[in-house]
PLY file of the C-alpha trace (Angstrom):
ply
format ascii 1.0
element vertex 719
property float x
property float y
property float z
element edge 718
property int vertex1
property int vertex2
end_header
10.07 39.87 9.59
6.57 40.56 8.24
3.55 40.18 10.49
2.23 36.66 10.82
-0.94 35.32 12.40
-2.27 31.79 12.67
-6.00 31.31 13.26
-6.54 28.32 15.52
-9.43 26.56 17.21
-12.73 27.84 15.83
-11.11 30.68 13.90
-9.35 30.27 10.56
-7.80 26.89 10.05
-10.26 24.19 11.16
-11.10 22.37 7.97
-13.08 19.49 6.73
-13.93 18.20 3.30
-17.36 18.62 1.73
-18.79 15.21 0.97
-15.89 12.88 1.71
-15.55 9.17 1.45
-16.29 8.16 5.02
-19.74 8.97 6.37
-21.37 12.30 7.05
-21.07 13.49 3.46
-23.59 15.08 1.17
-24.22 12.96 -1.90
-24.61 14.13 -5.47
-27.37 11.90 -6.73
-27.77 11.39 -10.46
-30.40 13.36 -12.33
-31.51 13.84 -15.91
-29.61 16.44 -17.87
-32.75 18.41 -18.49
-33.31 18.76 -14.75
-29.86 20.08 -13.87
-29.36 23.62 -12.61
-26.12 25.48 -12.26
-23.97 24.17 -9.38
-23.36 26.63 -6.57
-19.88 27.83 -5.68
-18.98 26.53 -2.22
-15.42 27.78 -1.95
-12.22 27.36 -3.92
-10.30 24.34 -5.14
-6.55 24.97 -5.01
-4.08 22.94 -7.06
-0.43 23.13 -6.03
2.86 21.35 -6.49
3.80 19.03 -3.61
6.56 19.64 -1.08
6.45 23.46 -1.00
4.79 26.30 0.89
2.06 28.08 -1.06
0.94 31.71 -0.74
-2.28 33.22 -2.11
-3.18 36.92 -1.73
-6.53 37.15 0.03
-7.92 39.39 -2.70
-7.61 36.46 -5.14
-9.94 34.42 -2.93
-12.73 36.99 -2.81
-14.39 35.88 -6.10
-14.98 32.47 -4.48
-17.03 33.87 -1.61
-14.17 34.07 0.90
-14.43 37.78 1.49
-12.89 38.58 4.87
-10.36 37.26 7.31
-12.81 37.30 10.21
-14.91 34.64 8.52
-14.29 31.10 9.74
-12.52 29.31 6.91
-11.53 25.69 6.74
-8.82 24.14 4.55
-8.57 20.43 3.79
-6.35 17.99 2.00
-8.09 14.69 1.25
-10.47 15.36 4.13
-7.70 16.09 6.63
-7.54 19.36 8.54
-4.65 21.48 7.25
-3.34 24.50 9.20
-2.74 27.77 7.39
-1.42 31.19 8.27
-2.34 34.75 7.30
0.92 36.54 6.53
1.15 40.26 5.85
3.94 40.13 3.30
3.17 43.47 1.69
-0.45 42.36 1.38
-2.55 39.91 3.42
-1.70 36.43 2.14
-2.94 32.94 2.96
-0.05 30.51 3.39
-0.01 26.73 3.81
2.16 23.66 3.22
1.53 21.35 0.27
2.90 18.03 1.59
5.19 15.83 -0.51
3.08 13.10 -2.09
3.21 10.29 -4.62
0.00 9.70 -6.53
-0.30 7.50 -9.66
-3.20 9.56 -10.99
-2.13 13.16 -10.38
1.18 14.93 -9.76
-0.36 17.99 -8.11
-2.08 18.23 -4.75
-5.62 19.55 -4.45
-6.87 21.51 -1.44
-10.39 22.67 -0.63
-10.88 26.04 1.07
-14.42 26.66 2.30
-16.48 28.51 4.85
-17.14 26.59 8.03
-20.76 25.99 7.14
-19.90 24.22 3.88
-17.74 21.36 5.13
-18.23 17.82 6.31
-15.50 15.84 8.06
-14.32 12.71 6.20
-10.55 11.99 6.24
-9.19 9.69 3.57
-8.12 6.47 5.34
-5.42 5.93 2.70
-3.86 9.38 3.07
-0.82 8.22 5.04
0.20 5.90 2.19
0.38 8.85 -0.23
2.75 11.00 1.83
6.36 10.78 0.64
8.83 10.86 3.52
12.56 10.61 2.74
14.51 8.42 5.10
17.24 10.16 7.03
20.76 9.17 5.91
22.71 6.77 8.07
24.78 8.40 10.86
22.95 11.69 10.36
24.06 13.18 13.65
27.74 12.65 12.82
27.32 14.48 9.49
26.09 17.79 10.95
28.87 20.32 11.54
28.13 23.11 14.05
25.61 25.80 12.96
24.35 23.76 10.01
21.37 21.70 9.02
21.32 18.87 6.52
19.55 20.19 3.42
17.56 17.76 1.30
16.21 17.77 -2.24
15.55 15.20 -4.96
16.18 15.02 -8.68
13.43 13.14 -10.48
11.56 13.08 -13.76
8.81 10.71 -14.88
9.77 9.89 -18.46
9.72 6.08 -18.80
6.75 3.86 -17.98
7.38 0.26 -16.90
4.21 -1.72 -16.26
6.11 -4.74 -14.90
8.24 -2.94 -12.31
7.70 -3.01 -8.57
6.28 -0.03 -6.73
6.44 3.17 -8.76
5.96 2.45 -12.47
7.50 5.72 -13.66
11.25 6.20 -14.09
13.65 8.85 -15.19
16.50 7.14 -17.05
17.28 3.74 -18.52
20.76 2.60 -17.49
22.39 -0.04 -19.72
25.89 -1.26 -20.55
28.27 1.25 -22.10
25.73 4.05 -21.86
26.52 7.31 -20.11
24.24 10.02 -18.73
25.40 13.43 -17.47
23.01 15.32 -15.20
23.17 18.83 -13.74
23.18 18.95 -9.95
22.73 22.46 -8.59
23.67 23.46 -5.03
22.60 26.85 -3.70
25.71 27.11 -1.52
29.01 25.38 -0.92
28.42 22.31 1.28
30.09 22.45 4.66
30.48 18.69 4.99
30.07 15.39 3.18
27.37 15.19 0.52
25.25 12.03 0.49
23.74 10.87 -2.80
21.01 8.26 -2.55
20.11 6.39 -5.75
16.68 4.77 -6.01
16.38 2.47 -9.02
14.81 -0.70 -10.35
16.80 -3.53 -11.99
14.78 -5.57 -14.47
17.19 -8.47 -15.04
19.74 -10.64 -13.26
22.60 -13.04 -13.96
24.06 -16.10 -12.13
27.18 -14.20 -10.98
27.91 -11.89 -8.05
27.64 -8.97 -8.43
25.47 -8.79 -11.54
24.89 -5.01 -11.61
27.16 -2.00 -11.31
26.81 1.77 -11.54
29.74 4.17 -11.87
29.16 7.58 -10.26
31.37 10.53 -11.26
31.16 14.13 -10.04
32.83 17.12 -11.71
35.54 14.86 -13.18
37.19 14.73 -9.73
35.33 11.87 -8.05
34.57 8.36 -9.28
33.18 5.33 -7.46
31.30 2.18 -8.44
28.22 0.83 -6.69
27.49 -2.88 -7.11
24.51 -5.10 -6.23
22.84 -8.42 -7.00
19.54 -9.37 -8.54
16.54 -7.63 -9.98
14.03 -5.50 -8.13
14.06 -2.20 -6.27
17.41 -0.93 -5.06
18.37 1.95 -2.78
22.05 2.81 -2.33
23.92 5.69 -0.70
27.31 7.14 -1.42
29.12 9.79 0.67
31.30 12.28 -1.21
33.74 14.85 0.14
32.46 18.44 0.29
35.35 19.83 -1.75
34.17 17.76 -4.74
31.19 20.13 -5.08
30.81 23.87 -5.47
28.02 26.39 -5.33
25.98 26.45 -8.53
25.77 23.73 -11.16
27.77 20.52 -10.74
28.07 17.66 -13.25
26.94 14.20 -12.17
27.80 11.42 -14.64
26.30 7.92 -14.46
27.48 4.94 -16.49
27.18 1.15 -16.40
30.54 -0.67 -16.61
30.78 -4.19 -17.99
30.89 -7.07 -15.52
32.46 -10.44 -16.23
29.83 -13.09 -16.83
27.01 -10.56 -17.29
25.72 -10.22 -20.84
23.49 -7.22 -20.18
22.56 -4.95 -17.32
19.24 -3.10 -17.43
18.16 -0.75 -14.66
15.82 2.22 -14.43
16.69 5.24 -12.31
13.74 6.53 -10.31
15.32 9.45 -8.47
18.43 10.79 -6.80
18.09 12.17 -3.28
20.73 14.68 -2.20
21.67 15.51 1.40
24.31 18.13 2.20
25.24 20.31 5.21
23.77 23.78 4.71
24.78 26.97 6.53
21.88 29.14 7.67
20.05 31.17 6.63
20.00 29.29 3.31
20.40 31.00 -0.05
17.56 28.99 -1.61
13.99 30.31 -1.77
12.72 27.07 -0.20
14.59 24.09 1.15
13.94 21.01 3.28
16.50 20.29 5.97
17.12 18.02 8.95
18.33 19.44 12.26
18.10 18.86 16.00
14.79 19.77 17.59
16.26 22.79 19.39
17.75 24.29 16.20
20.61 25.33 18.45
23.28 27.27 16.61
21.20 27.73 13.48
18.79 30.64 13.83
17.68 30.73 17.43
17.79 34.18 18.93
18.07 35.89 15.54
14.81 37.82 15.17
15.32 38.53 11.47
16.87 36.06 9.09
14.95 36.98 5.95
12.51 34.11 5.98
10.43 31.59 7.88
10.98 28.10 9.27
8.38 25.38 9.80
8.84 21.96 11.36
7.33 19.50 8.85
8.09 16.19 10.53
4.33 15.68 10.37
3.68 16.83 6.82
-0.05 17.22 7.51
0.45 19.40 10.58
3.45 21.70 10.04
4.39 23.88 13.00
5.82 27.35 12.53
9.01 28.00 14.49
9.13 31.38 16.22
12.75 32.33 15.68
12.58 34.91 18.45
11.87 32.20 21.04
14.48 29.72 22.18
13.30 26.10 21.91
13.85 23.51 24.66
17.10 21.55 24.31
16.74 18.44 22.16
19.11 16.11 20.35
16.29 14.49 18.35
16.51 15.01 14.59
13.47 16.55 12.89
12.62 17.65 9.39
12.18 21.38 8.74
11.32 23.60 5.80
12.81 27.02 5.11
11.06 29.70 3.04
12.81 32.95 2.17
10.93 36.23 2.41
9.96 36.13 -1.26
10.18 32.38 -1.73
6.57 31.26 -1.45
5.17 29.42 -4.46
1.93 30.31 -6.18
-0.78 27.71 -6.76
-0.98 26.24 -10.24
-4.71 26.96 -10.38
-7.71 28.27 -8.47
-11.12 26.93 -9.42
-14.58 27.31 -7.90
-15.56 24.42 -5.67
-19.06 23.42 -6.68
-21.69 21.66 -4.67
-23.95 19.35 -6.60
-27.11 20.83 -8.03
-28.47 17.28 -8.09
-29.71 16.91 -4.53
-33.44 17.68 -4.77
-36.44 16.42 -6.75
-34.78 13.07 -7.33
-36.54 10.13 -8.95
-37.31 7.18 -6.76
-35.36 4.82 -9.01
-32.47 4.98 -11.44
-31.71 2.13 -13.83
-29.22 3.74 -16.23
-26.45 6.15 -15.28
-23.94 7.90 -17.55
-20.88 9.63 -16.09
-18.48 11.87 -18.00
-17.41 15.40 -18.72
-20.09 17.79 -19.88
-18.38 18.03 -23.27
-18.71 14.28 -23.85
-22.17 13.87 -22.32
-23.79 16.35 -24.70
-23.32 14.27 -27.89
-24.53 11.23 -25.92
-27.97 12.77 -25.51
-29.73 11.03 -28.48
-28.75 7.64 -27.05
-29.95 8.62 -23.58
-33.30 9.69 -25.01
-33.59 6.32 -26.75
-32.89 4.44 -23.51
-35.45 6.60 -21.71
-38.02 5.81 -24.41
-37.29 2.10 -23.92
-38.44 2.39 -20.32
-35.12 2.87 -18.52
-34.88 5.65 -15.94
-31.86 7.51 -17.27
-29.67 9.91 -15.30
-26.34 11.59 -15.98
-23.79 13.34 -13.83
-20.86 15.53 -14.79
-17.77 13.90 -13.35
-16.28 17.13 -11.97
-19.14 17.34 -9.48
-18.13 13.91 -8.18
-14.50 14.97 -7.83
-15.46 18.10 -5.91
-17.33 16.02 -3.35
-14.55 13.45 -2.95
-11.41 15.45 -2.12
-11.22 17.37 -5.44
-8.86 14.91 -7.14
-9.62 13.51 -10.59
-9.26 9.91 -9.43
-11.19 6.69 -10.04
-11.60 6.25 -6.29
-13.95 9.25 -6.26
-16.13 7.74 -8.99
-16.04 4.37 -7.24
-17.14 5.93 -3.95
-19.97 7.74 -5.71
-21.13 4.53 -7.40
-20.93 2.63 -4.12
-23.36 5.08 -2.60
-25.53 5.05 -5.73
-25.80 1.27 -5.42
-27.24 1.68 -1.93
-29.62 4.51 -2.84
-30.82 3.00 -6.11
-31.11 -0.80 -5.89
-32.53 -0.89 -9.43
-29.42 0.72 -10.95
-28.31 -1.83 -13.55
-26.33 -0.09 -16.30
-23.47 2.39 -15.89
-21.74 3.98 -18.87
-18.38 5.65 -18.19
-17.74 8.15 -20.98
-14.14 9.21 -21.47
-10.65 8.02 -22.27
-7.96 7.26 -19.70
-4.21 6.74 -19.83
-1.41 5.55 -17.60
0.18 8.99 -18.03
-0.41 11.32 -15.05
-3.45 13.51 -15.64
-1.66 16.81 -15.08
0.19 16.70 -18.40
-1.64 19.31 -20.52
-0.81 17.59 -23.81
-2.72 14.51 -22.64
-5.85 16.24 -21.37
-8.11 14.62 -23.95
-6.71 11.19 -23.06
-7.52 11.66 -19.38
-11.22 12.42 -19.60
-12.22 9.84 -16.99
-9.57 7.87 -15.06
-9.64 4.13 -14.50
-8.34 1.90 -11.73
-4.86 0.38 -12.03
-4.21 -3.15 -10.81
-1.18 -5.46 -10.94
-1.40 -8.69 -12.94
0.84 -11.74 -13.27
2.01 -11.40 -16.85
1.15 -7.83 -17.84
2.06 -5.97 -14.67
0.08 -2.80 -14.10
-2.99 -2.33 -16.28
-6.52 -0.93 -16.31
-9.54 -2.50 -14.64
-13.17 -1.33 -14.63
-14.23 -4.00 -12.14
-13.66 -1.84 -9.00
-16.35 0.53 -10.29
-18.93 -2.25 -9.98
-18.01 -4.30 -6.90
-17.68 -2.96 -3.37
-16.80 -4.43 -0.02
-16.07 -1.75 2.57
-15.44 -4.42 5.20
-12.63 -6.03 3.19
-10.17 -3.63 1.49
-8.57 -6.64 -0.23
-11.78 -7.95 -1.77
-10.29 -7.87 -5.28
-7.79 -10.52 -4.21
-9.93 -12.37 -1.63
-13.35 -12.79 -3.22
-14.09 -16.35 -4.47
-16.16 -14.82 -7.30
-17.15 -11.34 -8.40
-20.75 -10.21 -8.18
-21.00 -6.75 -9.73
-23.76 -4.44 -8.53
-24.33 -3.26 -12.09
-22.91 -3.68 -15.58
-20.23 -1.08 -16.31
-19.42 -0.16 -19.88
-16.46 2.00 -20.85
-16.64 4.32 -23.85
-12.98 5.44 -24.10
-13.68 8.59 -26.11
-11.22 11.46 -26.19
-13.39 13.86 -28.23
-17.07 14.76 -28.72
-16.73 13.71 -32.36
-15.89 10.15 -31.36
-18.94 10.02 -29.08
-21.16 11.47 -31.80
-20.00 8.99 -34.45
-20.37 6.05 -32.10
-23.86 7.17 -31.01
-24.91 7.37 -34.66
-23.80 3.77 -35.13
-25.66 2.61 -32.02
-28.84 4.33 -33.20
-28.50 2.60 -36.58
-28.09 -0.69 -34.73
-31.01 -0.20 -32.34
-33.37 0.97 -35.09
-32.66 -2.21 -37.04
-30.62 -0.70 -39.86
-27.36 -2.31 -38.74
-28.56 -4.89 -36.23
-27.53 -8.47 -37.13
-30.45 -10.48 -38.49
-28.72 -13.83 -38.76
-28.13 -16.29 -35.91
-24.60 -17.11 -37.01
-21.56 -16.91 -34.74
-18.07 -16.83 -36.29
-14.94 -18.07 -34.49
-11.49 -17.09 -35.80
-8.38 -19.00 -34.64
-4.73 -18.00 -34.73
-2.81 -20.67 -36.74
0.39 -20.26 -34.72
-0.67 -22.80 -32.05
-3.08 -25.71 -32.44
-4.90 -25.17 -29.13
-6.39 -21.91 -30.42
-8.32 -23.87 -33.05
-9.43 -26.35 -30.37
-10.72 -23.45 -28.23
-12.57 -21.96 -31.21
-14.21 -25.32 -31.95
-15.17 -25.82 -28.30
-16.65 -22.33 -28.25
-18.85 -23.09 -31.28
-20.00 -26.40 -29.80
-21.57 -24.56 -26.86
-24.12 -22.81 -29.04
-27.57 -24.34 -29.42
-30.15 -23.99 -32.14
-31.21 -21.72 -33.70
-27.68 -20.29 -33.44
-25.26 -21.72 -36.00
-21.48 -21.67 -35.83
-18.85 -21.01 -38.48
-15.07 -20.91 -38.23
-12.26 -19.15 -40.05
-8.88 -20.87 -39.69
-6.23 -18.94 -41.62
-2.93 -20.60 -42.46
0.48 -19.52 -41.21
1.91 -16.86 -43.50
-1.31 -16.31 -45.42
-0.95 -13.12 -47.46
-4.52 -12.08 -48.32
-5.89 -11.80 -44.79
-6.73 -8.12 -45.17
-9.17 -8.82 -47.96
-10.64 -11.85 -46.20
-11.25 -9.91 -42.98
-12.95 -7.12 -44.92
-15.29 -9.68 -46.45
-15.96 -11.28 -43.07
-17.14 -7.98 -41.59
-19.38 -7.39 -44.60
-21.29 -10.57 -43.79
-24.15 -10.64 -41.29
-22.66 -12.26 -38.17
-24.27 -11.63 -34.81
-20.92 -12.30 -33.14
-17.26 -12.56 -34.15
-14.92 -14.18 -31.62
-11.14 -14.38 -31.97
-8.88 -16.93 -30.23
-5.12 -16.50 -30.37
-2.12 -14.31 -29.79
-2.65 -10.58 -29.81
-1.19 -7.16 -29.19
-2.67 -3.75 -28.53
-3.50 -3.13 -32.17
-3.72 -6.54 -33.85
-4.73 -10.20 -33.83
-1.98 -12.81 -34.24
1.67 -12.82 -35.21
0.52 -13.04 -38.83
-1.43 -9.79 -38.38
-4.73 -11.47 -39.11
-6.53 -8.20 -38.35
-5.10 -4.80 -37.35
-6.35 -1.49 -35.99
-5.53 0.20 -39.30
-7.71 -2.32 -41.12
-10.47 -1.89 -38.54
-10.45 1.87 -39.17
-10.93 1.22 -42.90
-13.91 -1.16 -42.65
-16.99 -0.06 -44.59
-20.00 -1.44 -46.40
-21.17 -3.57 -43.46
-24.78 -4.72 -43.34
-24.57 -5.04 -39.55
-22.40 -4.39 -36.52
-21.44 -7.68 -34.79
-20.55 -8.13 -31.17
-16.75 -8.63 -31.19
-15.16 -10.88 -28.54
-11.38 -10.96 -28.09
-9.97 -14.05 -26.36
-6.42 -12.85 -26.70
-4.12 -10.30 -25.07
-4.10 -6.49 -24.87
-6.55 -5.61 -27.67
-8.54 -3.58 -25.13
-5.49 -1.70 -23.82
-7.07 1.70 -24.38
-4.83 3.47 -21.85
-1.79 3.75 -24.14
-1.23 7.46 -24.85
0.08 6.91 -28.39
-1.11 3.55 -29.76
-4.74 3.17 -30.88
-6.05 -0.17 -29.68
-7.93 -2.54 -31.97
-10.99 -2.06 -29.77
-10.93 1.72 -30.19
-10.45 1.40 -33.94
-13.60 -0.74 -34.16
-15.62 1.68 -32.04
-14.53 4.96 -33.67
-14.87 3.89 -37.30
-17.91 5.93 -38.43
-18.62 3.66 -41.42
-18.03 0.21 -39.96
-16.50 -1.81 -37.16
-18.55 -2.52 -34.03
-20.67 -0.80 -31.39
-19.78 -3.17 -28.53
-16.48 -4.99 -27.95
-15.38 -7.27 -25.12
-11.60 -7.20 -24.88
-8.71 -7.50 -22.39
-6.38 -4.82 -21.09
-3.68 -7.29 -20.07
-1.80 -10.50 -20.84
-3.53 -13.71 -19.76
-3.45 -17.40 -20.68
-5.90 -19.07 -23.07
-6.72 -21.72 -20.47
-7.78 -19.04 -17.98
-9.75 -17.16 -20.63
-11.82 -20.27 -21.32
-13.74 -19.84 -18.06
-14.94 -16.46 -19.27
-16.05 -17.47 -22.76
-17.88 -20.53 -21.44
-19.77 -18.38 -18.94
-20.57 -15.75 -21.57
-22.01 -18.27 -24.03
-24.16 -19.89 -21.35
-25.53 -16.57 -20.13
-26.05 -15.25 -23.66
-28.35 -18.16 -24.43
-30.18 -18.29 -21.10
-31.00 -14.63 -20.42
-34.25 -13.68 -22.16
-34.97 -10.25 -23.68
-31.49 -9.34 -22.61
-29.12 -6.48 -23.08
-25.38 -7.09 -23.30
-24.99 -5.83 -19.71
-27.44 -8.48 -18.51
-25.25 -11.17 -20.08
-22.20 -9.63 -18.43
-23.87 -9.55 -15.01
-25.09 -13.14 -15.33
-21.69 -14.45 -16.43
-19.21 -13.10 -13.89
-20.65 -14.64 -10.68
-20.45 -18.07 -12.34
-16.67 -17.88 -12.78
-14.84 -19.37 -9.80
-11.66 -17.38 -9.20
-9.65 -20.53 -8.61
-6.25 -18.99 -9.29
-4.65 -15.63 -9.98
-4.71 -16.23 -13.71
-8.50 -16.56 -13.83
-8.82 -13.60 -11.47
-6.70 -11.49 -13.84
-8.96 -12.46 -16.74
-12.12 -11.35 -14.96
-10.50 -8.16 -13.67
-9.07 -7.04 -17.00
-11.69 -8.07 -19.55
-13.77 -4.99 -20.24
-17.16 -4.31 -21.78
-16.53 -1.47 -24.25
-19.69 0.34 -25.28
-23.21 0.70 -23.94
-24.10 -1.99 -21.37
-27.78 -1.42 -22.24
-27.31 -2.39 -25.90
-30.04 -4.83 -26.90
-28.93 -8.21 -28.23
-29.64 -9.26 -31.84
0 1
1 2
2 3
3 4
4 5
5 6
6 7
7 8
8 9
9 10
10 11
11 12
12 13
13 14
14 15
15 16
16 17
17 18
18 19
19 20
20 21
21 22
22 23
23 24
24 25
25 26
26 27
27 28
28 29
29 30
30 31
31 32
32 33
33 34
34 35
35 36
36 37
37 38
38 39
39 40
40 41
41 42
42 43
43 44
44 45
45 46
46 47
47 48
48 49
49 50
50 51
51 52
52 53
53 54
54 55
55 56
56 57
57 58
58 59
59 60
60 61
61 62
62 63
63 64
64 65
65 66
66 67
67 68
68 69
69 70
70 71
71 72
72 73
73 74
74 75
75 76
76 77
77 78
78 79
79 80
80 81
81 82
82 83
83 84
84 85
85 86
86 87
87 88
88 89
89 90
90 91
91 92
92 93
93 94
94 95
95 96
96 97
97 98
98 99
99 100
100 101
101 102
102 103
103 104
104 105
105 106
106 107
107 108
108 109
109 110
110 111
111 112
112 113
113 114
114 115
115 116
116 117
117 118
118 119
119 120
120 121
121 122
122 123
123 124
124 125
125 126
126 127
127 128
128 129
129 130
130 131
131 132
132 133
133 134
134 135
135 136
136 137
137 138
138 139
139 140
140 141
141 142
142 143
143 144
144 145
145 146
146 147
147 148
148 149
149 150
150 151
151 152
152 153
153 154
154 155
155 156
156 157
157 158
158 159
159 160
160 161
161 162
162 163
163 164
164 165
165 166
166 167
167 168
168 169
169 170
170 171
171 172
172 173
173 174
174 175
175 176
176 177
177 178
178 179
179 180
180 181
181 182
182 183
183 184
184 185
185 186
186 187
187 188
188 189
189 190
190 191
191 192
192 193
193 194
194 195
195 196
196 197
197 198
198 199
199 200
200 201
201 202
202 203
203 204
204 205
205 206
206 207
207 208
208 209
209 210
210 211
211 212
212 213
213 214
214 215
215 216
216 217
217 218
218 219
219 220
220 221
221 222
222 223
223 224
224 225
225 226
226 227
227 228
228 229
229 230
230 231
231 232
232 233
233 234
234 235
235 236
236 237
237 238
238 239
239 240
240 241
241 242
242 243
243 244
244 245
245 246
246 247
247 248
248 249
249 250
250 251
251 252
252 253
253 254
254 255
255 256
256 257
257 258
258 259
259 260
260 261
261 262
262 263
263 264
264 265
265 266
266 267
267 268
268 269
269 270
270 271
271 272
272 273
273 274
274 275
275 276
276 277
277 278
278 279
279 280
280 281
281 282
282 283
283 284
284 285
285 286
286 287
287 288
288 289
289 290
290 291
291 292
292 293
293 294
294 295
295 296
296 297
297 298
298 299
299 300
300 301
301 302
302 303
303 304
304 305
305 306
306 307
307 308
308 309
309 310
310 311
311 312
312 313
313 314
314 315
315 316
316 317
317 318
318 319
319 320
320 321
321 322
322 323
323 324
324 325
325 326
326 327
327 328
328 329
329 330
330 331
331 332
332 333
333 334
334 335
335 336
336 337
337 338
338 339
339 340
340 341
341 342
342 343
343 344
344 345
345 346
346 347
347 348
348 349
349 350
350 351
351 352
352 353
353 354
354 355
355 356
356 357
357 358
358 359
359 360
360 361
361 362
362 363
363 364
364 365
365 366
366 367
367 368
368 369
369 370
370 371
371 372
372 373
373 374
374 375
375 376
376 377
377 378
378 379
379 380
380 381
381 382
382 383
383 384
384 385
385 386
386 387
387 388
388 389
389 390
390 391
391 392
392 393
393 394
394 395
395 396
396 397
397 398
398 399
399 400
400 401
401 402
402 403
403 404
404 405
405 406
406 407
407 408
408 409
409 410
410 411
411 412
412 413
413 414
414 415
415 416
416 417
417 418
418 419
419 420
420 421
421 422
422 423
423 424
424 425
425 426
426 427
427 428
428 429
429 430
430 431
431 432
432 433
433 434
434 435
435 436
436 437
437 438
438 439
439 440
440 441
441 442
442 443
443 444
444 445
445 446
446 447
447 448
448 449
449 450
450 451
451 452
452 453
453 454
454 455
455 456
456 457
457 458
458 459
459 460
460 461
461 462
462 463
463 464
464 465
465 466
466 467
467 468
468 469
469 470
470 471
471 472
472 473
473 474
474 475
475 476
476 477
477 478
478 479
479 480
480 481
481 482
482 483
483 484
484 485
485 486
486 487
487 488
488 489
489 490
490 491
491 492
492 493
493 494
494 495
495 496
496 497
497 498
498 499
499 500
500 501
501 502
502 503
503 504
504 505
505 506
506 507
507 508
508 509
509 510
510 511
511 512
512 513
513 514
514 515
515 516
516 517
517 518
518 519
519 520
520 521
521 522
522 523
523 524
524 525
525 526
526 527
527 528
528 529
529 530
530 531
531 532
532 533
533 534
534 535
535 536
536 537
537 538
538 539
539 540
540 541
541 542
542 543
543 544
544 545
545 546
546 547
547 548
548 549
549 550
550 551
551 552
552 553
553 554
554 555
555 556
556 557
557 558
558 559
559 560
560 561
561 562
562 563
563 564
564 565
565 566
566 567
567 568
568 569
569 570
570 571
571 572
572 573
573 574
574 575
575 576
576 577
577 578
578 579
579 580
580 581
581 582
582 583
583 584
584 585
585 586
586 587
587 588
588 589
589 590
590 591
591 592
592 593
593 594
594 595
595 596
596 597
597 598
598 599
599 600
600 601
601 602
602 603
603 604
604 605
605 606
606 607
607 608
608 609
609 610
610 611
611 612
612 613
613 614
614 615
615 616
616 617
617 618
618 619
619 620
620 621
621 622
622 623
623 624
624 625
625 626
626 627
627 628
628 629
629 630
630 631
631 632
632 633
633 634
634 635
635 636
636 637
637 638
638 639
639 640
640 641
641 642
642 643
643 644
644 645
645 646
646 647
647 648
648 649
649 650
650 651
651 652
652 653
653 654
654 655
655 656
656 657
657 658
658 659
659 660
660 661
661 662
662 663
663 664
664 665
665 666
666 667
667 668
668 669
669 670
670 671
671 672
672 673
673 674
674 675
675 676
676 677
677 678
678 679
679 680
680 681
681 682
682 683
683 684
684 685
685 686
686 687
687 688
688 689
689 690
690 691
691 692
692 693
693 694
694 695
695 696
696 697
697 698
698 699
699 700
700 701
701 702
702 703
703 704
704 705
705 706
706 707
707 708
708 709
709 710
710 711
711 712
712 713
713 714
714 715
715 716
716 717
717 718
């Protein structure tokens, strides 16, 4: 065995997070871009896959200011102290456990390694909810033959997104009638006892018979058994299979859905398969989780060299190394352990400098306008920021990575929300916040989607649309009530938040050019005419459009466009509508991500082709999904209007979810009233005046207010 040392107490492993969420943190205050200096390196940010032990040669840490092992280092995971060990495995190496986690925003874990003088203690109160702990199989003690542990691993891929499912919204396989899937299942050694397969899945339908779902499980063409259950929702089922069914190496696991009498269709989504099998020790695998009695009697005790290391990881945040040379006290209690072979440590996926904010001195007394985004997207925003500054607003920007590095290092909306919560206290005059960057429901660690994950958003669950995006948590805070989104009788945002869902600097640049044309009067509506468009598929949409127009007072005039069902020349008519000088265009009716109405009254493709406009109207969408900018492949109608360099709109109000027209009416009534009553207003002022006047009388209205989003600059001046 190689030499191992663990620094404890005030030596190596006491760690806290710089600038965490709960008190005692340093705060990166916003500053103008011209006043920024280069951030200072305060340590290293380590990204690593969950559920494995990580090893980093000490020489790789030297460029980050961690130059010797006598220095007091601290390591944290979401503000929690994490132990680590210095192992001489041919060269001095820092080793630690990356706990198994489930995070909707990021698949990798992020750790902060700093000198003792650079930290501040602030554990994440939600950390325990992110740790993934597999349940022990039933009758575990009876399944452990002598001199074995029960090895554990899981098969899982996140390939299918289901917004309406319960719990995890990502699944591996869709299981339907008469469809078969064959999966490889690799075992590092022959099992010495029964193998337990645990299937975790979600059923999306049900039938009035019992059972109404079935799954046939086959292994290596020698074992077959059917699992049956009732109803839709999350399911977790175990099946025990004889050891002689399996062999060392790759096995074939086949899943199929047999027909059931009285059931027209079965639809389920497989989340993961958890595998438990008796494992002789020392294991052949480089790393493996296993369950065993607390004494490890009969496994490795007394054997001073077994070619690896063992840690008890029952507490995933405080693993304890087992000294194999020392006999443990007798214990029949089952614990979880983790084995690492001599050369089995994993490398981190990345090492990056941990930066402190350079925005902590010479701060202005007040901030009224704040832009947050990546440096790449903030640069083309500069002409707009200069315009807002010239208008009398105190404008500041902050690069979003600096926020992440102060709030656990994860690229999560919670970090931005925590930063804004503190900004609201420090700067009472802060009124407009522009979030610059696209987001997606895909996890942010997929390299192909990097441009679509520039700035993450919050996910909430809604009645009809399931999981979707919401910008509201960026603007309302209640630290005393974690459930304020569901409990508040009305929402009173601290500031108006606008989202610019740009994935490239070019999109920002083209949009800024349009805003400058608008603000300088070249494309600003001159008329006082509001247009309402109604979907002909249902009569109540026309009633809503008429009621909307009746709310406007002189000098504003109202016009309506009521297409007929099946009308064939809508493309040309919509082009002509946008060429007219309307200060506002509002649509009432059915909708999808990229279109208005079942008759395709107006589509994203048509929005991209608009040109020859004399002005850019404010576009309101009282429909469904047209603001669903988080889809990784489909361009929303809202985005098409914003990114068109020759036409479209500069500000759009649109939903990210499915809601009812009746519930939407509370929003459009409040918007019209505020629009007419707020003097010398910007669109964000209208937004701020409207939302507190909407009583959240039911979940439907609450979903409307949570999912309707102001796309564009909240400081845009009104026509």
